[in-house]
PDB file of the backbone (N, CA, C, O) and the ligand in Angstrom, with CONECT records:
HET     ZN  A 101       1
ATOM      1  N   MET A   1      -8.628  27.670  -1.112  1.00  0.00           N
ATOM      2  CA  MET A   1      -7.387  27.503  -0.264  1.00  0.00           C
ATOM      3  C   MET A   1      -7.558  28.202   1.070  1.00  0.00           C
ATOM      4  O   MET A   1      -8.531  28.928   1.272  1.00  0.00           O
ATOM      5  N   GLY A   2      -6.633  27.994   1.968  1.00  0.00           N
ATOM      6  CA  GLY A   2      -6.707  28.650   3.211  1.00  0.00           C
ATOM      7  C   GLY A   2      -7.326  27.788   4.293  1.00  0.00           C
ATOM      8  O   GLY A   2      -6.829  27.769   5.419  1.00  0.00           O
ATOM      9  N   SER A   3      -8.380  27.086   3.987  1.00  0.00           N
ATOM     10  CA  SER A   3      -8.975  26.178   4.991  1.00  0.00           C
ATOM     11  C   SER A   3      -8.309  24.763   4.974  1.00  0.00           C
ATOM     12  O   SER A   3      -8.307  24.046   3.973  1.00  0.00           O
ATOM     13  N   GLN A   4      -7.803  24.462   6.048  1.00  0.00           N
ATOM     14  CA  GLN A   4      -7.186  23.156   6.157  1.00  0.00           C
ATOM     15  C   GLN A   4      -8.081  22.177   7.004  1.00  0.00           C
ATOM     16  O   GLN A   4      -7.616  21.180   7.556  1.00  0.00           O
ATOM     17  N   LYS A   5      -9.323  22.523   7.055  1.00  0.00           N
ATOM     18  CA  LYS A   5     -10.206  21.737   7.820  1.00  0.00           C
ATOM     19  C   LYS A   5     -10.475  20.403   7.171  1.00  0.00           C
ATOM     20  O   LYS A   5     -10.922  20.363   6.025  1.00  0.00           O
ATOM     21  N   LEU A   6     -10.229  19.351   7.833  1.00  0.00           N
ATOM     22  CA  LEU A   6     -10.532  18.031   7.320  1.00  0.00           C
ATOM     23  C   LEU A   6     -11.979  17.731   7.507  1.00  0.00           C
ATOM     24  O   LEU A   6     -12.540  17.967   8.577  1.00  0.00           O
ATOM     25  N   GLN A   7     -12.601  17.205   6.464  1.00  0.00           N
ATOM     26  CA  GLN A   7     -14.026  16.851   6.596  1.00  0.00           C
ATOM     27  C   GLN A   7     -14.130  15.455   7.210  1.00  0.00           C
ATOM     28  O   GLN A   7     -14.258  14.452   6.507  1.00  0.00           O
ATOM     29  N   LYS A   8     -14.075  15.425   8.450  1.00  0.00           N
ATOM     30  CA  LYS A   8     -14.063  14.162   9.163  1.00  0.00           C
ATOM     31  C   LYS A   8     -15.486  13.448   9.135  1.00  0.00           C
ATOM     32  O   LYS A   8     -15.616  12.244   9.355  1.00  0.00           O
ATOM     33  N   SER A   9     -16.465  14.247   8.862  1.00  0.00           N
ATOM     34  CA  SER A   9     -17.756  13.690   8.915  1.00  0.00           C
ATOM     35  C   SER A   9     -17.938  12.720   7.699  1.00  0.00           C
ATOM     36  O   SER A   9     -18.683  11.743   7.782  1.00  0.00           O
ATOM     37  N   GLN A  10     -17.280  13.003   6.644  1.00  0.00           N
ATOM     38  CA  GLN A  10     -17.297  12.145   5.468  1.00  0.00           C
ATOM     39  C   GLN A  10     -16.261  11.085   5.675  1.00  0.00           C
ATOM     40  O   GLN A  10     -15.065  11.374   5.707  1.00  0.00           O
ATOM     41  N   LYS A  11     -16.697   9.881   5.813  1.00  0.00           N
ATOM     42  CA  LYS A  11     -15.776   8.792   6.054  1.00  0.00           C
ATOM     43  C   LYS A  11     -15.205   8.279   4.661  1.00  0.00           C
ATOM     44  O   LYS A  11     -15.440   7.167   4.189  1.00  0.00           O
ATOM     45  N   VAL A  12     -14.432   9.246   4.091  1.00  0.00           N
ATOM     46  CA  VAL A  12     -13.809   8.885   2.881  1.00  0.00           C
ATOM     47  C   VAL A  12     -12.514   8.136   3.137  1.00  0.00           C
ATOM     48  O   VAL A  12     -11.682   8.571   3.933  1.00  0.00           O
ATOM     49  N   ARG A  13     -12.347   7.020   2.467  1.00  0.00           N
ATOM     50  CA  ARG A  13     -11.091   6.331   2.612  1.00  0.00           C
ATOM     51  C   ARG A  13     -10.052   7.070   1.806  1.00  0.00           C
ATOM     52  O   ARG A  13     -10.263   7.548   0.692  1.00  0.00           O
ATOM     53  N   LEU A  14      -8.880   7.124   2.483  1.00  0.00           N
ATOM     54  CA  LEU A  14      -7.886   7.960   1.847  1.00  0.00           C
ATOM     55  C   LEU A  14      -6.971   7.206   0.825  1.00  0.00           C
ATOM     56  O   LEU A  14      -5.931   7.714   0.405  1.00  0.00           O
ATOM     57  N   PHE A  15      -7.394   6.017   0.463  1.00  0.00           N
ATOM     58  CA  PHE A  15      -6.572   5.353  -0.522  1.00  0.00           C
ATOM     59  C   PHE A  15      -6.721   6.123  -1.846  1.00  0.00           C
ATOM     60  O   PHE A  15      -7.820   6.392  -2.331  1.00  0.00           O
ATOM     61  N   PRO A  16      -5.595   6.445  -2.373  1.00  0.00           N
ATOM     62  CA  PRO A  16      -5.647   7.189  -3.591  1.00  0.00           C
ATOM     63  C   PRO A  16      -5.862   6.362  -4.859  1.00  0.00           C
ATOM     64  O   PRO A  16      -6.116   6.921  -5.926  1.00  0.00           O
ATOM     65  N   THR A  17      -5.769   5.126  -4.756  1.00  0.00           N
ATOM     66  CA  THR A  17      -6.112   4.193  -5.847  1.00  0.00           C
ATOM     67  C   THR A  17      -7.144   3.280  -5.471  1.00  0.00           C
ATOM     68  O   THR A  17      -7.324   2.988  -4.289  1.00  0.00           O
ATOM     69  N   THR A  18      -7.855   2.795  -6.431  1.00  0.00           N
ATOM     70  CA  THR A  18      -8.955   1.936  -6.109  1.00  0.00           C
ATOM     71  C   THR A  18      -8.570   0.442  -6.248  1.00  0.00           C
ATOM     72  O   THR A  18      -9.174  -0.457  -5.662  1.00  0.00           O
ATOM     73  N   GLN A  19      -7.576   0.263  -7.023  1.00  0.00           N
ATOM     74  CA  GLN A  19      -7.214  -1.181  -7.282  1.00  0.00           C
ATOM     75  C   GLN A  19      -6.451  -1.767  -6.065  1.00  0.00           C
ATOM     76  O   GLN A  19      -5.457  -1.222  -5.587  1.00  0.00           O
ATOM     77  N   SER A  20      -6.975  -2.881  -5.617  1.00  0.00           N
ATOM     78  CA  SER A  20      -6.336  -3.498  -4.536  1.00  0.00           C
ATOM     79  C   SER A  20      -5.750  -4.866  -4.925  1.00  0.00           C
ATOM     80  O   SER A  20      -6.128  -5.482  -5.922  1.00  0.00           O
ATOM     81  N   HIS A  21      -4.813  -5.299  -4.085  1.00  0.00           N
ATOM     82  CA  HIS A  21      -4.146  -6.515  -4.366  1.00  0.00           C
ATOM     83  C   HIS A  21      -4.184  -7.416  -3.108  1.00  0.00           C
ATOM     84  O   HIS A  21      -4.023  -6.941  -1.984  1.00  0.00           O
ATOM     85  N   ARG A  22      -4.388  -8.641  -3.318  1.00  0.00           N
ATOM     86  CA  ARG A  22      -4.643  -9.551  -2.228  1.00  0.00           C
ATOM     87  C   ARG A  22      -3.416 -10.448  -1.962  1.00  0.00           C
ATOM     88  O   ARG A  22      -2.564 -10.636  -2.831  1.00  0.00           O
ATOM     89  N   THR A  23      -3.361 -10.951  -0.831  1.00  0.00           N
ATOM     90  CA  THR A  23      -2.349 -11.891  -0.485  1.00  0.00           C
ATOM     91  C   THR A  23      -2.166 -12.989  -1.573  1.00  0.00           C
ATOM     92  O   THR A  23      -3.132 -13.591  -2.042  1.00  0.00           O
ATOM     93  N   GLY A  24      -0.938 -13.210  -1.936  1.00  0.00           N
ATOM     94  CA  GLY A  24      -0.627 -14.194  -2.907  1.00  0.00           C
ATOM     95  C   GLY A  24      -0.465 -13.661  -4.374  1.00  0.00           C
ATOM     96  O   GLY A  24       0.079 -14.332  -5.251  1.00  0.00           O
ATOM     97  N   GLU A  25      -0.947 -12.478  -4.564  1.00  0.00           N
ATOM     98  CA  GLU A  25      -0.770 -11.794  -5.853  1.00  0.00           C
ATOM     99  C   GLU A  25       0.682 -11.175  -5.779  1.00  0.00           C
ATOM    100  O   GLU A  25       1.216 -10.903  -4.704  1.00  0.00           O
ATOM    101  N   SER A  26       1.241 -10.987  -6.934  1.00  0.00           N
ATOM    102  CA  SER A  26       2.575 -10.342  -6.919  1.00  0.00           C
ATOM    103  C   SER A  26       2.416  -8.888  -7.202  1.00  0.00           C
ATOM    104  O   SER A  26       1.505  -8.489  -7.928  1.00  0.00           O
ATOM    105  N   ALA A  27       3.288  -8.079  -6.642  1.00  0.00           N
ATOM    106  CA  ALA A  27       3.202  -6.642  -6.743  1.00  0.00           C
ATOM    107  C   ALA A  27       3.502  -6.238  -8.201  1.00  0.00           C
ATOM    108  O   ALA A  27       4.554  -6.590  -8.736  1.00  0.00           O
ATOM    109  N   PRO A  28       2.584  -5.505  -8.838  1.00  0.00           N
ATOM    110  CA  PRO A  28       2.740  -5.106 -10.222  1.00  0.00           C
ATOM    111  C   PRO A  28       3.810  -4.077 -10.431  1.00  0.00           C
ATOM    112  O   PRO A  28       4.433  -4.059 -11.493  1.00  0.00           O
ATOM    113  N   VAL A  29       4.051  -3.232  -9.483  1.00  0.00           N
ATOM    114  CA  VAL A  29       5.092  -2.239  -9.512  1.00  0.00           C
ATOM    115  C   VAL A  29       5.733  -2.177  -8.129  1.00  0.00           C
ATOM    116  O   VAL A  29       5.103  -2.502  -7.123  1.00  0.00           O
ATOM    117  N   SER A  30       7.047  -1.739  -8.094  1.00  0.00           N
ATOM    118  CA  SER A  30       7.639  -1.380  -6.803  1.00  0.00           C
ATOM    119  C   SER A  30       6.976  -0.082  -6.315  1.00  0.00           C
ATOM    120  O   SER A  30       6.693   0.851  -7.067  1.00  0.00           O
ATOM    121  N   GLY A  31       6.755  -0.105  -5.006  1.00  0.00           N
ATOM    122  CA  GLY A  31       6.190   1.121  -4.489  1.00  0.00           C
ATOM    123  C   GLY A  31       5.714   0.977  -3.095  1.00  0.00           C
ATOM    124  O   GLY A  31       5.918  -0.051  -2.448  1.00  0.00           O
ATOM    125  N   VAL A  32       5.060   2.041  -2.616  1.00  0.00           N
ATOM    126  CA  VAL A  32       4.545   2.062  -1.283  1.00  0.00           C
ATOM    127  C   VAL A  32       3.033   1.637  -1.298  1.00  0.00           C
ATOM    128  O   VAL A  32       2.223   2.166  -2.059  1.00  0.00           O
ATOM    129  N   TYR A  33       2.740   0.747  -0.496  1.00  0.00           N
ATOM    130  CA  TYR A  33       1.352   0.194  -0.461  1.00  0.00           C
ATOM    131  C   TYR A  33       0.795   0.321   0.977  1.00  0.00           C
ATOM    132  O   TYR A  33       1.496   0.163   1.977  1.00  0.00           O
ATOM    133  N   TRP A  34      -0.493   0.612   0.998  1.00  0.00           N
ATOM    134  CA  TRP A  34      -1.227   0.583   2.267  1.00  0.00           C
ATOM    135  C   TRP A  34      -1.625  -0.816   2.569  1.00  0.00           C
ATOM    136  O   TRP A  34      -2.075  -1.543   1.683  1.00  0.00           O
ATOM    137  N   VAL A  35      -1.474  -1.208   3.778  1.00  0.00           N
ATOM    138  CA  VAL A  35      -2.012  -2.462   4.232  1.00  0.00           C
ATOM    139  C   VAL A  35      -2.788  -2.229   5.554  1.00  0.00           C
ATOM    140  O   VAL A  35      -2.430  -1.411   6.400  1.00  0.00           O
ATOM    141  N   GLU A  36      -3.877  -3.018   5.655  1.00  0.00           N
ATOM    142  CA  GLU A  36      -4.724  -2.855   6.871  1.00  0.00           C
ATOM    143  C   GLU A  36      -5.213  -4.161   7.250  1.00  0.00           C
ATOM    144  O   GLU A  36      -5.699  -4.941   6.431  1.00  0.00           O
ATOM    145  N   HIS A  37      -5.083  -4.420   8.544  1.00  0.00           N
ATOM    146  CA  HIS A  37      -5.615  -5.668   9.052  1.00  0.00           C
ATOM    147  C   HIS A  37      -5.908  -5.339  10.506  1.00  0.00           C
ATOM    148  O   HIS A  37      -5.001  -5.363  11.338  1.00  0.00           O
ATOM    149  N   SER A  38      -7.164  -5.032  10.827  1.00  0.00           N
ATOM    150  CA  SER A  38      -7.419  -4.482  12.105  1.00  0.00           C
ATOM    151  C   SER A  38      -7.114  -5.334  13.275  1.00  0.00           C
ATOM    152  O   SER A  38      -6.887  -4.861  14.389  1.00  0.00           O
ATOM    153  N   LYS A  39      -7.112  -6.682  12.986  1.00  0.00           N
ATOM    154  CA  LYS A  39      -6.871  -7.601  14.146  1.00  0.00           C
ATOM    155  C   LYS A  39      -5.458  -7.544  14.606  1.00  0.00           C
ATOM    156  O   LYS A  39      -5.218  -7.525  15.814  1.00  0.00           O
ATOM    157  N   HIS A  40      -4.445  -7.515  13.661  1.00  0.00           N
ATOM    158  CA  HIS A  40      -3.071  -7.716  14.043  1.00  0.00           C
ATOM    159  C   HIS A  40      -2.102  -6.641  13.507  1.00  0.00           C
ATOM    160  O   HIS A  40      -1.003  -6.477  14.036  1.00  0.00           O
ATOM    161  N   ILE A  41      -2.496  -5.952  12.513  1.00  0.00           N
ATOM    162  CA  ILE A  41      -1.536  -5.026  11.825  1.00  0.00           C
ATOM    163  C   ILE A  41      -2.194  -3.647  11.769  1.00  0.00           C
ATOM    164  O   ILE A  41      -3.260  -3.477  11.177  1.00  0.00           O
ATOM    165  N   ALA A  42      -1.554  -2.687  12.384  1.00  0.00           N
ATOM    166  CA  ALA A  42      -2.050  -1.264  12.308  1.00  0.00           C
ATOM    167  C   ALA A  42      -1.916  -0.804  10.857  1.00  0.00           C
ATOM    168  O   ALA A  42      -1.002  -1.205  10.137  1.00  0.00           O
ATOM    169  N   ARG A  43      -2.833   0.029  10.464  1.00  0.00           N
ATOM    170  CA  ARG A  43      -2.731   0.438   9.068  1.00  0.00           C
ATOM    171  C   ARG A  43      -1.475   1.254   8.844  1.00  0.00           C
ATOM    172  O   ARG A  43      -1.211   2.194   9.594  1.00  0.00           O
ATOM    173  N   ARG A  44      -0.704   0.919   7.843  1.00  0.00           N
ATOM    174  CA  ARG A  44       0.536   1.568   7.584  1.00  0.00           C
ATOM    175  C   ARG A  44       0.898   1.451   6.112  1.00  0.00           C
ATOM    176  O   ARG A  44       0.269   0.782   5.291  1.00  0.00           O
ATOM    177  N   GLU A  45       1.957   2.161   5.879  1.00  0.00           N
ATOM    178  CA  GLU A  45       2.512   2.069   4.494  1.00  0.00           C
ATOM    179  C   GLU A  45       3.735   1.216   4.469  1.00  0.00           C
ATOM    180  O   GLU A  45       4.629   1.384   5.299  1.00  0.00           O
ATOM    181  N   VAL A  46       3.798   0.319   3.554  1.00  0.00           N
ATOM    182  CA  VAL A  46       4.948  -0.517   3.401  1.00  0.00           C
ATOM    183  C   VAL A  46       5.506  -0.502   1.988  1.00  0.00           C
ATOM    184  O   VAL A  46       4.783  -0.339   1.005  1.00  0.00           O
ATOM    185  N   TYR A  47       6.853  -0.682   1.923  1.00  0.00           N
ATOM    186  CA  TYR A  47       7.369  -0.736   0.605  1.00  0.00           C
ATOM    187  C   TYR A  47       7.429  -2.128   0.101  1.00  0.00           C
ATOM    188  O   TYR A  47       7.873  -3.029   0.813  1.00  0.00           O
ATOM    189  N   VAL A  48       6.995  -2.336  -1.104  1.00  0.00           N
ATOM    190  CA  VAL A  48       6.938  -3.648  -1.686  1.00  0.00           C
ATOM    191  C   VAL A  48       7.610  -3.645  -3.004  1.00  0.00           C
ATOM    192  O   VAL A  48       7.252  -2.868  -3.889  1.00  0.00           O
ATOM    193  N   HIS A  49       8.562  -4.481  -3.156  1.00  0.00           N
ATOM    194  CA  HIS A  49       9.330  -4.525  -4.526  1.00  0.00           C
ATOM    195  C   HIS A  49       8.533  -5.297  -5.524  1.00  0.00           C
ATOM    196  O   HIS A  49       7.864  -6.276  -5.195  1.00  0.00           O
ATOM    197  N   GLN A  50       8.609  -4.847  -6.752  1.00  0.00           N
ATOM    198  CA  GLN A  50       7.864  -5.450  -7.858  1.00  0.00           C
ATOM    199  C   GLN A  50       8.149  -6.885  -7.877  1.00  0.00           C
ATOM    200  O   GLN A  50       9.307  -7.282  -7.743  1.00  0.00           O
ATOM    201  N   GLY A  51       7.111  -7.734  -8.043  1.00  0.00           N
ATOM    202  CA  GLY A  51       7.238  -9.149  -8.173  1.00  0.00           C
ATOM    203  C   GLY A  51       7.140  -9.932  -6.936  1.00  0.00           C
ATOM    204  O   GLY A  51       6.976 -11.152  -6.939  1.00  0.00           O
ATOM    205  N   ILE A  52       7.251  -9.157  -5.796  1.00  0.00           N
ATOM    206  CA  ILE A  52       7.141  -9.862  -4.461  1.00  0.00           C
ATOM    207  C   ILE A  52       5.648 -10.215  -4.292  1.00  0.00           C
ATOM    208  O   ILE A  52       4.732  -9.452  -4.601  1.00  0.00           O
ATOM    209  N   HIS A  53       5.501 -11.422  -3.781  1.00  0.00           N
ATOM    210  CA  HIS A  53       4.108 -11.882  -3.478  1.00  0.00           C
ATOM    211  C   HIS A  53       3.658 -11.236  -2.169  1.00  0.00           C
ATOM    212  O   HIS A  53       4.328 -11.303  -1.139  1.00  0.00           O
ATOM    213  N   PHE A  54       2.521 -10.626  -2.264  1.00  0.00           N
ATOM    214  CA  PHE A  54       1.994  -9.981  -0.986  1.00  0.00           C
ATOM    215  C   PHE A  54       1.752 -11.084   0.042  1.00  0.00           C
ATOM    216  O   PHE A  54       1.147 -12.117  -0.244  1.00  0.00           O
ATOM    217  N   PRO A  55       2.249 -10.820   1.244  1.00  0.00           N
ATOM    218  CA  PRO A  55       2.136 -11.915   2.258  1.00  0.00           C
ATOM    219  C   PRO A  55       0.787 -11.877   2.984  1.00  0.00           C
ATOM    220  O   PRO A  55       0.048 -10.893   2.946  1.00  0.00           O
ATOM    221  N   ALA A  56       0.509 -13.005   3.648  1.00  0.00           N
ATOM    222  CA  ALA A  56      -0.634 -13.078   4.544  1.00  0.00           C
ATOM    223  C   ALA A  56      -0.243 -12.537   5.910  1.00  0.00           C
ATOM    224  O   ALA A  56       0.921 -12.249   6.187  1.00  0.00           O
ATOM    225  N   CYS A  57      -1.235 -12.415   6.730  1.00  0.00           N
ATOM    226  CA  CYS A  57      -0.864 -11.959   8.091  1.00  0.00           C
ATOM    227  C   CYS A  57      -0.048 -13.041   8.774  1.00  0.00           C
ATOM    228  O   CYS A  57      -0.451 -14.200   8.875  1.00  0.00           O
ATOM    229  N   PRO A  58       1.187 -12.585   9.265  1.00  0.00           N
ATOM    230  CA  PRO A  58       2.036 -13.630   9.870  1.00  0.00           C
ATOM    231  C   PRO A  58       1.488 -14.220  11.164  1.00  0.00           C
ATOM    232  O   PRO A  58       1.952 -15.268  11.613  1.00  0.00           O
ATOM    233  N   ARG A  59       0.526 -13.570  11.751  1.00  0.00           N
ATOM    234  CA  ARG A  59      -0.044 -14.095  12.979  1.00  0.00           C
ATOM    235  C   ARG A  59      -1.238 -15.027  12.818  1.00  0.00           C
ATOM    236  O   ARG A  59      -1.323 -16.040  13.513  1.00  0.00           O
ATOM    237  N   CYS A  60      -2.124 -14.717  11.953  1.00  0.00           N
ATOM    238  CA  CYS A  60      -3.310 -15.588  11.737  1.00  0.00           C
ATOM    239  C   CYS A  60      -3.461 -16.197  10.355  1.00  0.00           C
ATOM    240  O   CYS A  60      -4.361 -16.994  10.090  1.00  0.00           O
ATOM    241  N   GLY A  61      -2.546 -15.791   9.485  1.00  0.00           N
ATOM    242  CA  GLY A  61      -2.537 -16.376   8.124  1.00  0.00           C
ATOM    243  C   GLY A  61      -3.714 -15.897   7.191  1.00  0.00           C
ATOM    244  O   GLY A  61      -3.929 -16.403   6.089  1.00  0.00           O
ATOM    245  N   GLU A  62      -4.415 -14.926   7.711  1.00  0.00           N
ATOM    246  CA  GLU A  62      -5.543 -14.383   6.944  1.00  0.00           C
ATOM    247  C   GLU A  62      -5.066 -13.602   5.721  1.00  0.00           C
ATOM    248  O   GLU A  62      -3.991 -13.006   5.798  1.00  0.00           O
ATOM    249  N   ALA A  63      -5.762 -13.563   4.638  1.00  0.00           N
ATOM    250  CA  ALA A  63      -5.374 -12.761   3.448  1.00  0.00           C
ATOM    251  C   ALA A  63      -5.498 -11.328   3.791  1.00  0.00           C
ATOM    252  O   ALA A  63      -6.384 -10.934   4.549  1.00  0.00           O
ATOM    253  N   LEU A  64      -4.652 -10.563   3.263  1.00  0.00           N
ATOM    254  CA  LEU A  64      -4.613  -9.140   3.471  1.00  0.00           C
ATOM    255  C   LEU A  64      -4.885  -8.394   2.140  1.00  0.00           C
ATOM    256  O   LEU A  64      -4.832  -8.970   1.054  1.00  0.00           O
ATOM    257  N   GLU A  65      -5.164  -7.146   2.279  1.00  0.00           N
ATOM    258  CA  GLU A  65      -5.410  -6.276   1.115  1.00  0.00           C
ATOM    259  C   GLU A  65      -4.399  -5.149   1.078  1.00  0.00           C
ATOM    260  O   GLU A  65      -4.179  -4.431   2.053  1.00  0.00           O
ATOM    261  N   PHE A  66      -3.803  -5.029  -0.076  1.00  0.00           N
ATOM    262  CA  PHE A  66      -2.838  -3.960  -0.311  1.00  0.00           C
ATOM    263  C   PHE A  66      -3.246  -3.036  -1.384  1.00  0.00           C
ATOM    264  O   PHE A  66      -3.758  -3.458  -2.420  1.00  0.00           O
ATOM    265  N   ARG A  67      -3.028  -1.763  -1.156  1.00  0.00           N
ATOM    266  CA  ARG A  67      -3.361  -0.722  -2.155  1.00  0.00           C
ATOM    267  C   ARG A  67      -2.149   0.111  -2.535  1.00  0.00           C
ATOM    268  O   ARG A  67      -1.454   0.602  -1.645  1.00  0.00           O
ATOM    269  N   LEU A  68      -1.882   0.280  -3.748  1.00  0.00           N
ATOM    270  CA  LEU A  68      -0.737   1.065  -4.131  1.00  0.00           C
ATOM    271  C   LEU A  68      -0.994   2.559  -3.771  1.00  0.00           C
ATOM    272  O   LEU A  68      -2.029   3.128  -4.117  1.00  0.00           O
ATOM    273  N   VAL A  69      -0.051   3.139  -3.093  1.00  0.00           N
ATOM    274  CA  VAL A  69      -0.109   4.546  -2.732  1.00  0.00           C
ATOM    275  C   VAL A  69       0.706   5.342  -3.688  1.00  0.00           C
ATOM    276  O   VAL A  69       0.265   6.346  -4.248  1.00  0.00           O
ATOM    277  N   GLU A  70       1.903   4.871  -3.863  1.00  0.00           N
ATOM    278  CA  GLU A  70       2.822   5.646  -4.715  1.00  0.00           C
ATOM    279  C   GLU A  70       3.894   4.701  -5.347  1.00  0.00           C
ATOM    280  O   GLU A  70       4.550   3.937  -4.639  1.00  0.00           O
ATOM    281  N   GLN A  71       4.041   4.773  -6.618  1.00  0.00           N
ATOM    282  CA  GLN A  71       4.970   3.940  -7.217  1.00  0.00           C
ATOM    283  C   GLN A  71       6.355   4.513  -6.969  1.00  0.00           C
ATOM    284  O   GLN A  71       6.568   5.709  -7.163  1.00  0.00           O
ATOM    285  N   VAL A  72       7.246   3.731  -6.568  1.00  0.00           N
ATOM    286  CA  VAL A  72       8.661   4.148  -6.222  1.00  0.00           C
ATOM    287  C   VAL A  72       9.610   3.198  -6.881  1.00  0.00           C
ATOM    288  O   VAL A  72       9.602   1.992  -6.631  1.00  0.00           O
ATOM    289  N   ALA A  73      10.470   3.796  -7.773  1.00  0.00           N
ATOM    290  CA  ALA A  73      11.507   2.970  -8.392  1.00  0.00           C
ATOM    291  C   ALA A  73      12.691   2.850  -7.524  1.00  0.00           C
ATOM    292  O   ALA A  73      13.189   3.860  -7.027  1.00  0.00           O
ATOM    293  N   PRO A  74      13.214   1.569  -7.293  1.00  0.00           N
ATOM    294  CA  PRO A  74      14.488   1.431  -6.566  1.00  0.00           C
ATOM    295  C   PRO A  74      15.557   2.225  -7.258  1.00  0.00           C
ATOM    296  O   PRO A  74      15.497   2.420  -8.472  1.00  0.00           O
ATOM    297  N   ILE A  75      16.470   2.657  -6.564  1.00  0.00           N
ATOM    298  CA  ILE A  75      17.619   3.487  -7.178  1.00  0.00           C
ATOM    299  C   ILE A  75      18.264   2.771  -8.288  1.00  0.00           C
ATOM    300  O   ILE A  75      18.725   3.391  -9.246  1.00  0.00           O
ATOM    301  N   SER A  76      18.318   1.405  -8.191  1.00  0.00           N
ATOM    302  CA  SER A  76      18.997   0.656  -9.200  1.00  0.00           C
ATOM    303  C   SER A  76      18.244   0.683 -10.522  1.00  0.00           C
ATOM    304  O   SER A  76      18.793   0.381 -11.582  1.00  0.00           O
ATOM    305  N   GLU A  77      16.952   1.059 -10.426  1.00  0.00           N
ATOM    306  CA  GLU A  77      16.173   1.100 -11.641  1.00  0.00           C
ATOM    307  C   GLU A  77      15.820   2.543 -12.100  1.00  0.00           C
ATOM    308  O   GLU A  77      15.095   2.768 -13.069  1.00  0.00           O
ATOM    309  N   ASP A  78      16.373   3.470 -11.353  1.00  0.00           N
ATOM    310  CA  ASP A  78      16.122   4.936 -11.752  1.00  0.00           C
ATOM    311  C   ASP A  78      17.095   5.360 -12.817  1.00  0.00           C
ATOM    312  O   ASP A  78      18.311   5.298 -12.632  1.00  0.00           O
ATOM    313  N   PRO A  79      16.545   5.800 -13.955  1.00  0.00           N
ATOM    314  CA  PRO A  79      17.392   6.127 -15.105  1.00  0.00           C
ATOM    315  C   PRO A  79      18.416   7.203 -14.803  1.00  0.00           C
ATOM    316  O   PRO A  79      19.462   7.242 -15.451  1.00  0.00           O
ATOM    317  N   ASP A  80      18.148   8.094 -13.823  1.00  0.00           N
ATOM    318  CA  ASP A  80      19.060   9.151 -13.451  1.00  0.00           C
ATOM    319  C   ASP A  80      20.286   8.589 -12.671  1.00  0.00           C
ATOM    320  O   ASP A  80      21.295   9.275 -12.508  1.00  0.00           O
ATOM    321  N   PHE A  81      20.174   7.381 -12.218  1.00  0.00           N
ATOM    322  CA  PHE A  81      21.216   6.839 -11.367  1.00  0.00           C
ATOM    323  C   PHE A  81      21.888   5.683 -12.023  1.00  0.00           C
ATOM    324  O   PHE A  81      22.718   5.012 -11.411  1.00  0.00           O
ATOM    325  N   SER A  82      21.549   5.435 -13.253  1.00  0.00           N
ATOM    326  CA  SER A  82      22.185   4.219 -13.892  1.00  0.00           C
ATOM    327  C   SER A  82      23.142   4.661 -15.006  1.00  0.00           C
ATOM    328  O   SER A  82      23.764   3.820 -15.655  1.00  0.00           O
TER     329      SER A  82
HETATM  330 ZN    ZN A 101      -4.007 -11.515  11.562  1.00  0.00          ZN2+
END
């Protein structure tokens, strides 16, 4: 602990999960997903609701890759709020 130095020399991808989902697949869980498409979409996190079909790039129609970062239950599905 104590050292917050990021090891930038190692080009480790920061995706915490290895399973990826492609355009056209439906989201297995509601949650935050990474999406990256260097041509048109800056890498970002997006919330995708369970069952939603992952979209293609709206500009070029190319298939995209999504990776689950964190599963997030909508409040309507959270047992503490129901
Ligand atoms: Zn595109």
